[in-house]
MMTF fields as JSON, N, C-alpha, C and O atoms, coordinates in Angstrom:
{
  "mmtfVersion": "1.0.0",
  "mmtfProducer": "UNKNOWN",
  "numBonds": 435,
  "numAtoms": 436,
  "numGroups": 109,
  "numChains": 1,
  "numModels": 1,
  "chainsPerModel": [1],
  "groupsPerChain": [109],
  "chainIdList": ["A"],
  "bondAtomList": [4, 2, 8, 6, 12, 10, 16, 14, 20, 18, 24, 22, 28, 26, 32, 30, 36, 34, 40, 38, 44, 42, 48, 46, 52, 50, 56, 54, 60, 58, 64, 62, 68, 66, 72, 70, 76, 74, 80, 78, 84, 82, 88, 86, 92, 90, 96, 94, 100, 98, 104, 102, 108, 106, 112, 110, 116, 114, 120, 118, 124, 122, 128, 126, 132, 130, 136, 134, 140, 138, 144, 142, 148, 146, 152, 150, 156, 154, 160, 158, 164, 162, 168, 166, 172, 170, 176, 174, 180, 178, 184, 182, 188, 186, 192, 190, 196, 194, 200, 198, 204, 202, 208, 206, 212, 210, 216, 214, 220, 218, 224, 222, 228, 226, 232, 230, 236, 234, 240, 238, 244, 242, 248, 246, 252, 250, 256, 254, 260, 258, 264, 262, 268, 266, 272, 270, 276, 274, 280, 278, 284, 282, 288, 286, 292, 290, 296, 294, 300, 298, 304, 302, 308, 306, 312, 310, 316, 314, 320, 318, 324, 322, 328, 326, 332, 330, 336, 334, 340, 338, 344, 342, 348, 346, 352, 350, 356, 354, 360, 358, 364, 362, 368, 366, 372, 370, 376, 374, 380, 378, 384, 382, 388, 386, 392, 390, 396, 394, 400, 398, 404, 402, 408, 406, 412, 410, 416, 414, 420, 418, 424, 422, 428, 426, 432, 430],
  "bondOrderList": [1, 1, 1, 1, 1, 1, 1, 1, 1, 1, 1, 1, 1, 1, 1, 1, 1, 1, 1, 1, 1, 1, 1, 1, 1, 1, 1, 1, 1, 1, 1, 1, 1, 1, 1, 1, 1, 1, 1, 1, 1, 1, 1, 1, 1, 1, 1, 1, 1, 1, 1, 1, 1, 1, 1, 1, 1, 1, 1, 1, 1, 1, 1, 1, 1, 1, 1, 1, 1, 1, 1, 1, 1, 1, 1, 1, 1, 1, 1, 1, 1, 1, 1, 1, 1, 1, 1, 1, 1, 1, 1, 1, 1, 1, 1, 1, 1, 1, 1, 1, 1, 1, 1, 1, 1, 1, 1, 1],
  "groupList": [{"groupName": "MET", "atomNameList": ["N", "CA", "C", "O"], "elementList": ["N", "C", "C", "O"], "formalChargeList": [0, 0, 0, 0], "bondAtomList": [1, 0, 2, 1, 3, 2], "bondOrderList": [1, 1, 2], "singleLetterCode": "M", "chemCompType": "L-PEPTIDE LINKING"}, {"groupName": "PHE", "atomNameList": ["N", "CA", "C", "O"], "elementList": ["N", "C", "C", "O"], "formalChargeList": [0, 0, 0, 0], "bondAtomList": [1, 0, 2, 1, 3, 2], "bondOrderList": [1, 1, 2], "singleLetterCode": "F", "chemCompType": "L-PEPTIDE LINKING"}, {"groupName": "GLU", "atomNameList": ["N", "CA", "C", "O"], "elementList": ["N", "C", "C", "O"], "formalChargeList": [0, 0, 0, 0], "bondAtomList": [1, 0, 2, 1, 3, 2], "bondOrderList": [1, 1, 2], "singleLetterCode": "E", "chemCompType": "L-PEPTIDE LINKING"}, {"groupName": "ARG", "atomNameList": ["N", "CA", "C", "O"], "elementList": ["N", "C", "C", "O"], "formalChargeList": [0, 0, 0, 0], "bondAtomList": [1, 0, 2, 1, 3, 2], "bondOrderList": [1, 1, 2], "singleLetterCode": "R", "chemCompType": "L-PEPTIDE LINKING"}, {"groupName": "ILE", "atomNameList": ["N", "CA", "C", "O"], "elementList": ["N", "C", "C", "O"], "formalChargeList": [0, 0, 0, 0], "bondAtomList": [1, 0, 2, 1, 3, 2], "bondOrderList": [1, 1, 2], "singleLetterCode": "I", "chemCompType": "L-PEPTIDE LINKING"}, {"groupName": "GLN", "atomNameList": ["N", "CA", "C", "O"], "elementList": ["N", "C", "C", "O"], "formalChargeList": [0, 0, 0, 0], "bondAtomList": [1, 0, 2, 1, 3, 2], "bondOrderList": [1, 1, 2], "singleLetterCode": "Q", "chemCompType": "L-PEPTIDE LINKING"}, {"groupName": "LYS", "atomNameList": ["N", "CA", "C", "O"], "elementList": ["N", "C", "C", "O"], "formalChargeList": [0, 0, 0, 0], "bondAtomList": [1, 0, 2, 1, 3, 2], "bondOrderList": [1, 1, 2], "singleLetterCode": "K", "chemCompType": "L-PEPTIDE LINKING"}, {"groupName": "THR", "atomNameList": ["N", "CA", "C", "O"], "elementList": ["N", "C", "C", "O"], "formalChargeList": [0, 0, 0, 0], "bondAtomList": [1, 0, 2, 1, 3, 2], "bondOrderList": [1, 1, 2], "singleLetterCode": "T", "chemCompType": "L-PEPTIDE LINKING"}, {"groupName": "HIS", "atomNameList": ["N", "CA", "C", "O"], "elementList": ["N", "C", "C", "O"], "formalChargeList": [0, 0, 0, 0], "bondAtomList": [1, 0, 2, 1, 3, 2], "bondOrderList": [1, 1, 2], "singleLetterCode": "H", "chemCompType": "L-PEPTIDE LINKING"}, {"groupName": "VAL", "atomNameList": ["N", "CA", "C", "O"], "elementList": ["N", "C", "C", "O"], "formalChargeList": [0, 0, 0, 0], "bondAtomList": [1, 0, 2, 1, 3, 2], "bondOrderList": [1, 1, 2], "singleLetterCode": "V", "chemCompType": "L-PEPTIDE LINKING"}, {"groupName": "LEU", "atomNameList": ["N", "CA", "C", "O"], "elementList": ["N", "C", "C", "O"], "formalChargeList": [0, 0, 0, 0], "bondAtomList": [1, 0, 2, 1, 3, 2], "bondOrderList": [1, 1, 2], "singleLetterCode": "L", "chemCompType": "L-PEPTIDE LINKING"}, {"groupName": "ALA", "atomNameList": ["N", "CA", "C", "O"], "elementList": ["N", "C", "C", "O"], "formalChargeList": [0, 0, 0, 0], "bondAtomList": [1, 0, 2, 1, 3, 2], "bondOrderList": [1, 1, 2], "singleLetterCode": "A", "chemCompType": "L-PEPTIDE LINKING"}, {"groupName": "SER", "atomNameList": ["N", "CA", "C", "O"], "elementList": ["N", "C", "C", "O"], "formalChargeList": [0, 0, 0, 0], "bondAtomList": [1, 0, 2, 1, 3, 2], "bondOrderList": [1, 1, 2], "singleLetterCode": "S", "chemCompType": "L-PEPTIDE LINKING"}, {"groupName": "TYR", "atomNameList": ["N", "CA", "C", "O"], "elementList": ["N", "C", "C", "O"], "formalChargeList": [0, 0, 0, 0], "bondAtomList": [1, 0, 2, 1, 3, 2], "bondOrderList": [1, 1, 2], "singleLetterCode": "Y", "chemCompType": "L-PEPTIDE LINKING"}, {"groupName": "ASP", "atomNameList": ["N", "CA", "C", "O"], "elementList": ["N", "C", "C", "O"], "formalChargeList": [0, 0, 0, 0], "bondAtomList": [1, 0, 2, 1, 3, 2], "bondOrderList": [1, 1, 2], "singleLetterCode": "D", "chemCompType": "L-PEPTIDE LINKING"}, {"groupName": "GLY", "atomNameList": ["N", "CA", "C", "O"], "elementList": ["N", "C", "C", "O"], "formalChargeList": [0, 0, 0, 0], "bondAtomList": [1, 0, 2, 1, 3, 2], "bondOrderList": [1, 1, 2], "singleLetterCode": "G", "chemCompType": "PEPTIDE LINKING"}, {"groupName": "PRO", "atomNameList": ["N", "CA", "C", "O"], "elementList": ["N", "C", "C", "O"], "formalChargeList": [0, 0, 0, 0], "bondAtomList": [1, 0, 2, 1, 3, 2], "bondOrderList": [1, 1, 2], "singleLetterCode": "P", "chemCompType": "L-PEPTIDE LINKING"}, {"groupName": "TRP", "atomNameList": ["N", "CA", "C", "O"], "elementList": ["N", "C", "C", "O"], "formalChargeList": [0, 0, 0, 0], "bondAtomList": [1, 0, 2, 1, 3, 2], "bondOrderList": [1, 1, 2], "singleLetterCode": "W", "chemCompType": "L-PEPTIDE LINKING"}, {"groupName": "ASN", "atomNameList": ["N", "CA", "C", "O"], "elementList": ["N", "C", "C", "O"], "formalChargeList": [0, 0, 0, 0], "bondAtomList": [1, 0, 2, 1, 3, 2], "bondOrderList": [1, 1, 2], "singleLetterCode": "N", "chemCompType": "L-PEPTIDE LINKING"}],
  "groupTypeList": [0, 1, 2, 3, 4, 5, 6, 6, 7, 8, 4, 9, 2, 2, 3, 2, 10, 4, 11, 12, 13, 14, 3, 1, 12, 7, 9, 1, 7, 10, 12, 10, 14, 15, 6, 9, 10, 9, 12, 6, 16, 1, 9, 1, 12, 12, 6, 13, 2, 12, 2, 4, 2, 4, 11, 12, 6, 4, 13, 6, 9, 8, 4, 1, 11, 1, 4, 10, 17, 3, 12, 6, 10, 7, 4, 18, 18, 2, 9, 4, 4, 2, 2, 10, 4, 16, 12, 3, 6, 3, 6, 12, 4, 15, 15, 10, 4, 13, 12, 10, 11, 10, 15, 7, 11, 3, 9, 10, 15],
  "groupIdList": [1, 2, 3, 4, 5, 6, 7, 8, 9, 10, 11, 12, 13, 14, 15, 16, 17, 18, 19, 20, 21, 22, 23, 24, 25, 26, 27, 28, 29, 30, 31, 32, 33, 34, 35, 36, 37, 38, 39, 40, 41, 42, 43, 44, 45, 46, 47, 48, 49, 50, 51, 52, 53, 54, 55, 56, 57, 58, 59, 60, 61, 62, 63, 64, 65, 66, 67, 68, 69, 70, 71, 72, 73, 74, 75, 76, 77, 78, 79, 80, 81, 82, 83, 84, 85, 86, 87, 88, 89, 90, 91, 92, 93, 94, 95, 96, 97, 98, 99, 100, 101, 102, 103, 104, 105, 106, 107, 108, 109],
  "secStructList": [7, 7, 7, 1, 3, 3, 3, 3, 3, 3, 3, 3, 6, 6, 3, 3, 3, 3, 3, 3, 3, 3, 6, 6, 6, 6, 3, 3, 3, 3, 3, 3, 6, 6, 3, 3, 3, 3, 3, 3, 3, 7, 1, 1, 7, 7, 3, 3, 3, 3, 3, 3, 3, 3, 6, 6, 3, 3, 3, 3, 3, 3, 3, 3, 3, 1, 1, 1, 3, 3, 3, 3, 3, 3, 3, 6, 6, 3, 3, 3, 3, 1, 7, 1, 7, 2, 2, 2, 2, 2, 2, 2, 2, 2, 2, 2, 2, 2, 2, 2, 2, 2, 2, 2, 2, 2, 2, 2, 7],
  "xCoordList": [-17.153, -16.808, -15.29, -14.522, -14.88, -13.46, -12.886, -13.413, -11.824, -11.093, -9.695, -8.98, -9.31, -7.959, -6.935, -5.947, -7.169, -6.245, -6.919, -7.965, -6.304, -6.801, -5.963, -4.735, -6.632, -5.871, -6.518, -7.708, -5.703, -6.156, -5.332, -4.119, -5.998, -5.335, -5.205, -6.147, -4.04, -3.769, -3.206, -2.645, -3.36, -2.755, -1.62, -1.839, -0.401, 0.782, 1.508, 1.861, 1.731, 2.421, 1.745, 2.417, 0.416, -0.365, -0.209, -0.499, 0.245, 0.42, -0.34, -0.594, -0.701, -1.502, -0.607, 0.167, -0.721, 0.038, -0.937, -1.907, -0.68, -1.562, -0.825, 0.243, -1.417, -0.882, -1.795, -3.016, -1.224, -2.046, -1.35, -0.128, -2.192, -1.69, -2.45, -3.68, -1.713, -2.297, -2.294, -1.23, -3.478, -3.589, -3.121, -2.756, -3.117, -2.653, -1.133, -0.524, -0.521, 0.932, 1.657, 2.887, 0.936, 1.458, 2.395, 3.348, 2.136, 2.984, 2.342, 1.183, 3.122, 2.72, 3.333, 4.527, 2.538, 3.022, 2.637, 1.511, 3.578, 3.349, 3.749, 4.898, 2.799, 3.101, 2.702, 1.736, 3.462, 3.249, 2.991, 3.87, 1.805, 1.397, 1.669, 2.137, 1.375, 1.527, 2.908, 3.086, 3.887, 5.248, 5.437, 5.21, 5.853, 6.02, 7.277, 8.382, 7.072, 8.18, 8.66, 9.861, 7.712, 8.013, 7.177, 5.976, 7.793, 7.087, 7.77, 8.875, 7.103, 7.736, 6.833, 5.719, 7.292, 6.525, 6.79, 7.919, 5.758, 5.881, 5.714, 4.849, 6.532, 6.452, 7.269, 6.76, 8.52, 9.406, 9.786, 10.463, 9.366, 9.684, 8.39, 7.41, 8.404, 7.184, 7.387, 6.423, 8.623, 8.895, 9.665, 10.564, 9.299, 9.942, 9.968, 8.973, 11.103, 11.239, 12.0, 12.951, 11.575, 12.222, 12.062, 11.123, 12.976, 12.87, 12.436, 12.929, 11.509, 11.056, 11.113, 11.049, 11.232, 11.301, 10.03, 9.651, 9.388, 8.196, 8.406, 8.568, 8.403, 8.566, 9.829, 9.784, 10.923, 12.234, 12.294, 13.167, 11.387, 11.406, 11.522, 10.941, 12.273, 12.476, 11.443, 11.38, 10.643, 9.631, 10.074, 10.806, 9.628, 9.908, 8.609, 7.589, 8.671, 7.546, 7.865, 8.92, 6.951, 7.115, 5.982, 4.808, 6.335, 5.321, 5.658, 6.795, 4.649, 4.768, 3.601, 2.444, 3.889, 2.849, 2.75, 2.49, 2.951, 2.862, 1.713, 1.712, 0.753, -0.472, -1.329, -2.404, -0.884, -1.635, -0.901, 0.288, -1.612, -1.041, -0.858, -1.724, 0.261, 0.525, 1.376, 2.435, 0.941, 1.731, 1.515, 0.383, 2.615, 2.489, 3.568, 4.572, 3.328, 4.26, 4.674, 3.823, 5.988, 6.483, 7.506, 8.097, 7.693, 8.764, 9.33, 8.596, 10.631, 11.299, 10.608, 10.383, 10.274, 9.592, 8.209, 7.662, 7.643, 6.272, 5.386, 5.672, 4.316, 3.439, 2.604, 1.878, 2.717, 1.949, 0.665, -0.42, 0.792, -0.367, -0.307, 0.629, -1.306, -1.346, -1.44, -0.745, -2.285, -2.451, -2.605, -3.551, -1.666, -1.706, -2.868, -3.458, -3.203, -4.322, -5.207, -5.023, -6.166, -7.013, -7.81, -8.013, -8.261, -9.043, -8.179, -8.686, -6.897, -5.981, -5.834, -5.799, -5.749, -5.622, -6.899, -6.833, -8.069, -9.344, -9.455, -9.907, -9.052, -9.114, -8.18, -8.525, -7.007, -6.077, -6.612, -6.445, -7.24, -7.841, -8.992, -9.119, -9.834, -10.94, -10.45, -11.026, -9.399, -8.83, -8.258, -8.393, -7.616, -7.073, -8.196, -8.1, -9.247, -10.383, -11.037, -11.371, -11.221, -11.813, -10.959, -11.481, -9.644, -8.735, -8.758, -8.764, -8.77, -8.822, -10.142, -10.156, -11.245, -12.548, -12.588, -13.068, -12.091, -12.068, -11.139, -11.464, -10.002, -9.065, -9.666, -9.5, -10.359, -11.014, -12.12, -12.276, -12.884, -13.966, -13.418, -14.02, -12.284, -11.67, -11.19, -11.345, -10.614, -10.102, -11.26, -11.196, -12.299, -13.431, -14.376, -15.081, -14.379, -15.35, -14.803, -15.501],
  "yCoordList": [-5.802, -5.532, -5.62, -5.096, -6.284, -6.473, -5.242, -4.783, -4.725, -3.622, -4.115, -4.602, -3.995, -4.42, -3.466, -3.904, -2.182, -1.189, -0.475, 0.154, -0.586, 0.105, 1.367, 1.315, 2.509, 3.745, 4.685, 4.588, 5.598, 6.603, 7.863, 7.795, 9.011, 10.301, 10.991, 11.019, 11.538, 12.275, 13.646, 13.823, 14.599, 15.915, 16.041, 15.958, 16.241, 16.396, 17.651, 17.781, 18.57, 19.822, 20.545, 21.066, 20.565, 21.251, 20.61, 21.25, 19.355, 18.66, 17.345, 16.796, 16.844, 15.622, 14.396, 14.238, 13.525, 12.285, 11.132, 10.973, 10.332, 9.217, 7.904, 7.663, 7.058, 5.724, 4.726, 4.804, 3.794, 2.792, 1.435, 1.331, 0.393, -0.98, -1.771, -1.828, -2.385, -3.228, -4.661, -5.243, -5.236, -6.56, -7.68, -8.749, -7.48, -8.523, -8.551, -9.618, -7.389, -7.339, -7.133, -7.171, -6.918, -6.662, -5.462, -5.457, -4.452, -3.262, -2.158, -1.796, -1.633, -0.472, 0.757, 0.766, 1.794, 3.015, 4.207, 4.303, 5.104, 6.338, 7.482, 7.567, 8.363, 9.468, 10.788, 10.871, 11.814, 13.157, 14.091, 14.304, 14.638, 15.539, 14.926, 15.614, 13.633, 12.953, 12.374, 11.641, 12.674, 12.154, 10.952, 11.053, 9.815, 8.588, 8.7, 8.922, 8.539, 8.576, 7.177, 6.938, 6.254, 4.876, 3.941, 4.157, 2.914, 1.86, 0.552, 0.263, -0.235, -1.426, -2.64, -2.643, -3.686, -4.941, -5.771, -5.82, -6.416, -7.255, -8.723, -9.405, -9.212, -10.602, -11.487, -12.487, -11.134, -11.96, -11.319, -11.944, -10.104, -9.44, -8.91, -8.658, -8.747, -8.286, -7.019, -6.465, -6.55, -5.356, -4.359, -4.728, -3.093, -2.058, -0.752, -0.367, -0.076, 1.248, 2.117, 1.666, 3.366, 4.278, 5.707, 6.019, 6.554, 7.969, 8.724, 8.474, 9.648, 10.491, 11.94, 12.228, 12.84, 14.253, 14.953, 14.871, 15.636, 16.418, 17.801, 17.928, 18.83, 20.223, 20.391, 20.998, 19.861, 19.954, 19.305, 19.636, 18.394, 17.621, 16.149, 15.694, 15.409, 13.984, 13.182, 13.26, 12.419, 11.534, 10.101, 9.806, 9.217, 7.782, 7.039, 7.268, 6.147, 5.279, 3.9, 3.334, 3.362, 2.036, 1.145, 1.488, 0.001, -0.921, -2.333, -2.791, -3.005, -4.406, -5.122, -4.853, -6.024, -6.623, -8.133, -8.83, -8.655, -10.095, -10.388, -9.896, -11.163, -11.539, -10.307, -10.16, -9.43, -8.2, -7.015, -6.811, -6.241, -5.092, -3.94, -3.683, -3.256, -2.074, -1.125, -1.517, 0.11, 1.109, 2.462, 2.852, 3.173, 4.47, 5.428, 5.024, 6.703, 7.761, 8.47, 8.898, 8.596, 9.226, 10.315, 10.339, 11.206, 12.192, 12.302, 12.578, 12.085, 12.106, 11.196, 11.593, 9.99, 8.984, 9.416, 8.799, 10.444, 10.867, 10.448, 10.775, 9.729, 9.225, 10.37, 11.045, 10.574, 11.617, 11.013, 11.567, 9.879, 9.154, 7.742, 6.993, 7.386, 6.09, 4.919, 3.917, 5.033, 3.969, 4.622, 5.374, 4.33, 4.943, 4.422, 5.18, 3.133, 2.557, 1.785, 0.581, 2.468, 1.793, 0.611, -0.376, 0.691, -0.418, -1.676, -2.791, -1.506, -2.655, -3.34, -4.568, -2.559, -3.122, -3.873, -4.965, -3.285, -3.956, -5.276, -6.269, -5.305, -6.542, -7.607, -8.788, -7.198, -8.186, -8.746, -9.935, -7.925, -8.407, -9.359, -10.409, -8.993, -9.862, -11.194, -12.238, -11.169, -12.408, -13.299, -14.521, -12.684, -13.453, -14.107, -15.282, -13.36, -13.907, -15.045, -16.077, -14.871, -15.904, -17.173, -18.28, -17.001, -18.157, -18.885, -20.115, -18.131, -18.743, -19.485, -20.565, -18.91, -19.566, -20.865, -21.881, -20.847, -22.077, -23.127, -24.314, -22.694, -23.624, -24.268, -25.466, -23.471, -23.983, -24.961, -25.998, -24.639, -25.521, -26.874, -27.918, -26.843, -28.092, -28.95, -30.171, -28.316, -29.05, -29.643, -30.793, -28.863, -29.326, -30.252, -31.065, -30.119, -30.874, -32.099, -32.837],
  "zCoordList": [-5.055, -6.436, -6.621, -5.814, -7.684, -7.955, -8.647, -9.66, -8.1, -8.71, -9.045, -8.169, -10.284, -10.635, -10.029, -9.44, -10.17, -9.629, -8.47, -8.628, -7.315, -6.13, -5.967, -6.032, -5.756, -5.637, -4.647, -4.345, -4.148, -3.205, -3.431, -3.628, -3.402, -3.575, -2.221, -1.429, -1.972, -0.729, -1.103, -2.184, -0.206, -0.379, 0.632, 1.841, 0.121, 0.956, 0.501, -0.671, 1.424, 1.101, -0.078, -0.968, -0.065, -1.11, -2.494, -3.504, -2.547, -3.818, -3.775, -2.703, -4.952, -5.066, -5.146, -6.09, -4.14, -4.075, -4.314, -3.573, -5.347, -5.699, -5.46, -6.021, -4.615, -4.351, -5.053, -4.914, -5.803, -6.491, -6.443, -6.332, -6.532, -6.51, -7.555, -7.53, -8.476, -9.516, -9.01, -8.798, -8.814, -8.213, -9.139, -8.649, -10.45, -11.372, -11.469, -11.388, -11.641, -11.798, -10.471, -10.44, -9.383, -8.035, -7.981, -7.203, -8.794, -8.829, -7.989, -8.189, -7.046, -6.251, -6.89, -7.188, -7.105, -7.725, -6.868, -6.381, -6.692, -5.958, -6.871, -7.302, -7.167, -8.072, -7.443, -6.685, -7.772, -7.257, -8.426, -9.262, -8.485, -9.579, -10.955, -11.862, -11.106, -12.389, -12.644, -13.618, -11.809, -11.989, -11.065, -9.859, -11.629, -10.852, -9.977, -10.471, -8.666, -7.715, -7.353, -7.221, -7.194, -6.814, -7.674, -7.838, -8.217, -8.925, -8.55, -9.009, -7.714, -7.139, -7.293, -6.77, -8.008, -8.056, -6.797, -6.309, -6.279, -5.086, -5.453, -4.904, -6.374, -6.793, -5.858, -5.351, -5.628, -4.807, -3.477, -2.661, -3.258, -1.995, -1.38, -2.082, -0.066, 0.587, 1.401, 1.929, 1.511, 2.3, 1.449, 0.693, 1.582, 0.787, 1.564, 2.178, 1.537, 2.13, 1.148, 0.51, 1.031, 0.112, 0.616, 1.349, 0.22, 0.548, -0.695, -1.795, -0.507, -1.611, -1.154, 0.041, -2.107, -1.782, -2.252, -3.421, -1.322, -1.633, -1.028, 0.186, -1.858, -1.421, -0.566, 0.504, -1.034, -0.381, 0.994, 1.796, 1.272, 2.516, 2.156, 1.171, 2.96, 2.715, 3.503, 4.729, 2.783, 3.365, 3.143, 2.199, 4.014, 3.85, 3.572, 4.222, 2.595, 2.26, 2.823, 2.536, 3.624, 4.216, 3.703, 3.843, 3.11, 2.601, 3.071, 2.956, 3.599, 3.972, 3.309, 3.635, 2.388, 1.557, 1.705, 0.724, 2.911, 3.119, 4.073, 5.201, 3.65, 4.359, 4.656, 4.074, 5.536, 5.815, 5.194, 5.443, 4.39, 3.705, 4.685, 5.521, 4.579, 5.397, 4.58, 4.089, 4.423, 3.709, 4.38, 4.663, 4.629, 5.293, 4.806, 4.219, 5.068, 4.707, 5.991, 6.771, 6.21, 7.428, 7.101, 6.022, 8.063, 8.005, 9.418, 10.367, 9.552, 10.864, 11.874, 13.017, 11.461, 12.297, 12.78, 13.695, 12.197, 12.492, 11.324, 10.173, 11.622, 10.573, 10.005, 10.734, 8.711, 8.023, 7.457, 7.637, 6.775, 6.234, 6.799, 6.519, 7.591, 8.28, 7.301, 7.472, 6.285, 5.286, 3.913, 3.679, 3.004, 1.674, 0.829, 0.058, 0.966, 0.214, 1.2, 1.379, 1.839, 2.835, 2.279, 2.988, 1.034, 0.466, 0.321, 0.446, 0.062, -0.043, 1.316, 1.394, 2.367, 3.715, 4.098, 4.662, 3.789, 4.084, 3.339, 3.909, 2.079, 1.285, 1.859, 1.875, 2.328, 2.879, 4.198, 4.469, 5.01, 6.262, 5.954, 6.584, 4.984, 4.571, 4.038, 4.347, 3.245, 2.707, 3.792, 3.737, 4.781, 5.899, 6.712, 7.065, 7.006, 7.765, 6.985, 7.566, 5.685, 4.836, 4.844, 4.972, 4.705, 4.706, 6.045, 6.087, 7.126, 8.451, 8.669, 9.258, 8.199, 8.345, 7.552, 8.056, 6.316, 5.506, 6.107, 6.124, 6.59, 7.221, 8.464, 8.695, 9.256, 10.459, 10.085, 10.729, 9.054, 8.612, 8.129, 8.377, 7.446, 6.966, 8.135, 8.12, 9.135, 10.276, 11.087, 11.521, 11.283, 12.083, 11.319, 11.915, 10.004, 9.199, 8.671, 7.976]
}
C-alpha cells in the first residue's frame, strides 16, 4: 500500500517525538510534542546531521537518504533510536532489490 507520508512515533525522555517523511516533497520532519524541531527537504542533498535539545540534553539526528535510507538519534555517540522511520528503510531496501532484479534481467535477457 502506498503511503505518501511515512511516520513513526517514539518516546524520548517521557516526551513524544514524531519522525515523518513526505515522499512527494522529500521533506523529513522531526517534531517534539507538536513543535517542529527539524524540517529538511532532500532534493539536492542526501546527508544531514543536526543537534536538537530534548529535556536539556543535546541529541544528534543523523540522516542518510541516498539509495538506502538511514536515520538515527544519538546522544554522546550512543544510539538511542536505531531507525527513526523503519518503514522508510524497508521501502528503500525493497526498491534497491527491485532495481537490481530488473537490471539483472535486462543484462541477462
